C-alpha positions as CSV (number, residue, x, y, z in Angstrom):
1,M,0.0,0.0,0.0
2,F,1.3,3.5,-0.8
3,R,0.0,7.0,-0.5
4,I,-1.3,8.7,-3.6
5,P,0.8,11.9,-4.0
6,G,-1.0,15.1,-3.1
7,T,-3.8,13.3,-1.3
8,T,-4.6,11.7,2.1
9,M,-5.6,8.4,0.4
10,S,-3.5,5.3,-0.1
11,L,-3.7,2.9,-2.9
12,R,-4.2,-0.7,-1.9
13,T,-2.5,-3.1,-4.4
14,F,-3.2,-6.8,-3.9
15,D,-3.4,-6.6,-0.1
16,K,-4.0,-10.0,1.4
17,V,-7.5,-10.5,2.9
18,E,-7.6,-12.8,5.9
19,T,-10.0,-15.8,5.6
20,V,-11.0,-18.7,7.9
21,D,-10.3,-21.2,5.1
22,G,-6.6,-21.4,4.3
23,Q,-7.3,-23.1,0.9
24,Y,-8.3,-19.7,-0.5
25,N,-6.1,-16.7,-1.3
26,I,-8.0,-13.5,-1.5
27,V,-6.6,-10.0,-2.3
28,D,-8.1,-6.6,-2.6
29,V,-7.3,-3.6,-4.8
30,G,-8.6,-0.2,-4.1
31,I,-8.4,3.1,-2.1
32,Q,-7.9,3.4,1.7
33,Y,-8.9,6.8,3.2
34,E,-7.1,8.5,6.0
35,D,-9.8,7.4,8.5
36,G,-9.3,3.7,7.6
37,A,-12.4,3.4,5.4
38,I,-11.8,1.3,2.3
39,D,-13.3,1.2,-1.2
40,S,-12.0,-1.9,-2.9
41,V,-12.6,-4.9,-5.0
42,A,-11.6,-8.4,-3.7
43,V,-10.5,-11.2,-6.0
44,G,-9.7,-14.7,-4.9
45,G,-9.5,-18.4,-5.6
46,S,-7.7,-21.5,-4.5
47,F,-5.0,-21.4,-7.3
48,H,-3.9,-25.1,-6.6
49,S,-2.5,-25.6,-10.1
50,L,-0.6,-22.2,-10.1
51,K,0.8,-22.9,-6.6
52,R,2.0,-26.4,-7.8
53,A,3.6,-25.0,-10.9
54,I,5.4,-22.3,-9.0
55,S,6.6,-24.8,-6.4
56,N,7.9,-27.0,-9.3
57,M,9.7,-24.1,-10.9
58,N,11.3,-23.1,-7.6
59,S,12.4,-26.7,-6.9
60,N,14.0,-26.9,-10.4
61,A,15.8,-23.6,-9.9
62,D,17.1,-24.7,-6.4
63,A,18.3,-28.0,-7.9
64,A,20.1,-26.2,-10.8
65,A,21.7,-23.8,-8.3
66,T,22.9,-26.7,-6.2
67,D,24.4,-28.4,-9.3
68,V,26.3,-25.2,-10.1
69,A,27.6,-24.8,-6.6
70,S,28.9,-28.5,-6.5
């Protein structure tokens, strides 16, 4: 989140929204006013396939880095 220059408002950019179900990742994008009030849109999903693909890419990169270091 960062302040919009020349205003008392801050721009919320993909701030994590807490949920009771850890399976879902929800973020919001919008404006936060000086008094804490928020105008935003929330977007979310479980993103299982994306998380798995990122995990695989990270594992491959870690393995490649280990090979180079050896």
